[in-house]
Each structure stands twice: as structure tokens, then as C-alpha cells.
C-alpha positions as CSV (number, residue, x, y, z in Angstrom):
1,M,-3.6,17.4,4.5
2,L,-2.8,13.7,4.8
3,F,-2.0,13.3,1.1
4,D,-2.3,15.3,-2.2
5,P,-4.8,13.5,-4.5
6,E,-3.5,15.4,-7.4
7,A,0.0,13.8,-6.9
8,V,-1.3,10.2,-6.8
9,T,-1.4,8.5,-10.1
10,D,-2.0,4.9,-11.3
11,T,1.1,3.5,-13.1
12,A,-0.2,0.0,-13.7
13,T,-1.2,-1.2,-17.2
14,F,-2.8,-4.3,-18.6
15,D,0.6,-5.5,-19.7
16,D,2.2,-4.8,-16.4
17,P,-0.5,-4.6,-13.7
18,R,1.7,-5.0,-10.6
19,Q,3.0,-1.5,-10.4
20,A,2.8,0.7,-7.3
21,A,0.9,4.0,-7.6
22,A,3.1,7.0,-7.9
23,G,2.9,9.9,-5.3
24,I,2.5,7.7,-2.2
25,T,5.6,8.1,-0.2
26,H,4.7,6.9,3.4
27,V,2.3,4.1,4.5
28,F,1.7,3.1,8.1
29,V,0.3,-0.1,9.2
30,N,-0.8,-0.3,12.9
31,G,1.4,2.7,13.6
32,V,4.5,1.0,12.0
33,A,6.1,2.5,8.9
34,A,5.6,0.0,6.0
35,L,6.8,2.5,3.3
36,D,9.2,5.3,4.3
37,D,10.0,7.9,1.6
38,G,8.9,5.5,-1.1
39,T,11.1,2.6,0.1
40,P,9.5,-0.5,1.7
41,T,10.8,-1.0,5.2
42,G,10.1,-4.7,5.4
43,A,8.0,-4.3,8.5
44,L,5.1,-6.8,8.8
45,A,2.8,-5.0,11.2
46,G,-0.6,-6.3,9.9
47,H,-2.3,-9.4,8.9
48,S,-4.8,-10.5,6.3
49,L,-8.4,-10.4,7.0
50,R,-10.4,-13.6,6.4
51,N,-14.1,-14.0,5.6
52,P,-15.5,-16.2,8.5
53,R,-18.3,-17.5,6.2
54,R,-15.7,-19.0,3.9
55,A,-13.5,-20.5,6.6
56,R,-12.6,-24.1,5.9
């Protein structure tokens, strides 16, 4: 199992919306760890996707 959906919970509120979800301990972007044991690694392995129809 990749993750336990029962362990993932939303911690954000309307008063404090920028809260990370609980229960997510590891995140990989392009094969590089971005979150390791709940701690951000500082790795910048991805890039934002742009809508080509809105390019200016």
C-alpha cells in the first residue's frame, strides 16, 4: 500500500488555511524526496505547469 487513507486528515481551517495534511510523511517529485519523514528537504525537483492558452 502506498499510503493509508485512514491516516490522512485535513488540518486546514477557514481561519488558518495553509496547513499541511496530517498523515503524509514522504513525498517524491521526479524521484527526488521533497518531504522525508514529515520534514521538507528543500529539494526543488519539479516545476509549475503553465496553461499554454493563457501564455502572455
